[in-house]
C-alpha positions as CSV (number, residue, x, y, z in Angstrom):
1,M,25.0,6.3,-99.9
2,K,28.3,6.0,-98.1
3,K,26.7,4.9,-94.9
4,Y,24.8,2.1,-96.7
5,L,28.1,0.9,-98.2
6,I,29.7,0.8,-94.8
7,L,26.7,-1.0,-93.4
8,I,26.7,-3.6,-96.2
9,I,30.5,-4.2,-95.7
10,F,30.0,-4.5,-92.0
11,L,27.2,-7.0,-92.4
12,L,29.1,-9.1,-94.9
13,I,32.1,-9.3,-92.5
14,T,29.8,-10.2,-89.6
15,I,28.1,-12.9,-91.6
16,G,31.5,-14.3,-92.8
17,S,32.7,-14.3,-89.2
18,A,29.6,-16.1,-88.0
19,L,30.0,-18.8,-90.7
20,F,33.7,-19.5,-89.9
21,I,33.6,-19.3,-86.1
22,S,33.4,-23.1,-85.9
23,R,36.7,-23.4,-87.8
24,V,38.7,-21.4,-85.3
25,N,41.0,-23.6,-83.3
26,V,42.4,-22.3,-80.0
27,N,45.7,-23.9,-78.7
28,Y,45.8,-23.4,-75.0
29,N,49.0,-25.3,-74.6
30,L,51.6,-22.6,-75.4
31,E,54.4,-25.1,-74.6
32,K,53.9,-26.5,-78.1
33,Y,55.5,-23.3,-79.5
34,L,58.7,-23.7,-77.6
35,P,61.6,-25.5,-79.2
36,D,62.5,-28.9,-77.7
37,D,65.9,-27.6,-76.3
38,S,64.4,-24.5,-74.6
39,E,65.3,-23.8,-71.0
40,I,61.7,-22.9,-70.3
41,K,60.5,-26.2,-71.6
42,A,63.0,-28.0,-69.4
43,G,62.0,-25.9,-66.4
44,L,58.3,-26.7,-67.0
45,A,59.2,-30.4,-67.1
46,V,60.9,-30.2,-63.8
47,Y,58.0,-28.2,-62.3
48,Q,55.5,-30.8,-63.5
49,A,57.6,-33.6,-62.1
50,E,57.9,-32.0,-58.7
51,F,54.5,-30.5,-58.3
52,G,52.3,-32.3,-60.8
53,E,49.6,-30.8,-63.0
54,L,47.8,-28.1,-61.0
55,S,44.4,-26.8,-62.0
56,T,41.7,-24.5,-60.6
57,A,38.0,-25.2,-60.4
58,T,35.3,-22.7,-59.7
59,L,32.0,-23.9,-58.3
60,S,28.8,-21.9,-57.9
61,F,25.5,-22.9,-56.3
62,D,22.0,-21.5,-57.0
63,E,20.0,-20.2,-54.1
64,T,21.9,-21.8,-51.2
65,D,22.4,-20.4,-47.7
66,I,25.8,-19.7,-46.3
67,E,25.6,-22.6,-43.8
68,T,25.1,-25.1,-46.6
69,A,27.9,-23.6,-48.6
70,L,30.2,-23.9,-45.6
71,I,29.4,-27.6,-45.3
72,V,30.1,-28.0,-49.0
73,K,33.4,-26.1,-48.5
74,Q,34.5,-28.5,-45.8
75,E,33.6,-31.5,-47.8
76,L,35.6,-30.2,-50.8
77,A,38.5,-29.4,-48.5
78,N,38.5,-33.1,-47.3
79,I,39.0,-34.5,-50.8
80,D,42.5,-35.8,-51.5
81,N,44.7,-33.6,-53.6
82,V,42.6,-30.5,-52.9
83,A,45.1,-27.9,-51.7
84,K,42.8,-25.0,-50.8
85,V,39.1,-24.1,-50.9
86,I,38.3,-20.4,-50.8
87,F,35.0,-19.0,-49.7
88,I,33.5,-15.8,-48.3
89,D,34.6,-16.6,-44.8
90,D,38.2,-16.4,-45.9
91,Y,37.9,-12.7,-46.8
92,F,35.9,-11.3,-43.9
93,N,36.5,-11.2,-40.2
94,E,34.0,-12.6,-37.6
95,I,32.1,-9.3,-37.2
96,T,31.6,-8.6,-40.9
97,Y,30.9,-12.2,-41.7
98,G,28.4,-12.3,-38.9
99,I,26.5,-9.4,-40.5
100,I,26.3,-11.3,-43.8
101,R,25.0,-14.5,-42.2
């Protein structure tokens, strides 16, 4: 009897969680929690003024060969404001990379 009670409670909590999942709001900007006169907030303002808003993007391709990916890497690197494009050839030396090709 005890195991059925635990199962029922678990199922009720799971159903409740599923029903309210759309009401969960995630605040990714933790700067909102800092007071206006915070030194960290002032430092972030200076950082953003000097370096701008930085972001990272991850791209993936289905069923492409390494030569095509290297061409795409070069095209991405030629785009204005792209600081760095990292690919497999950045991690392996010529011999190891030659084996993978």
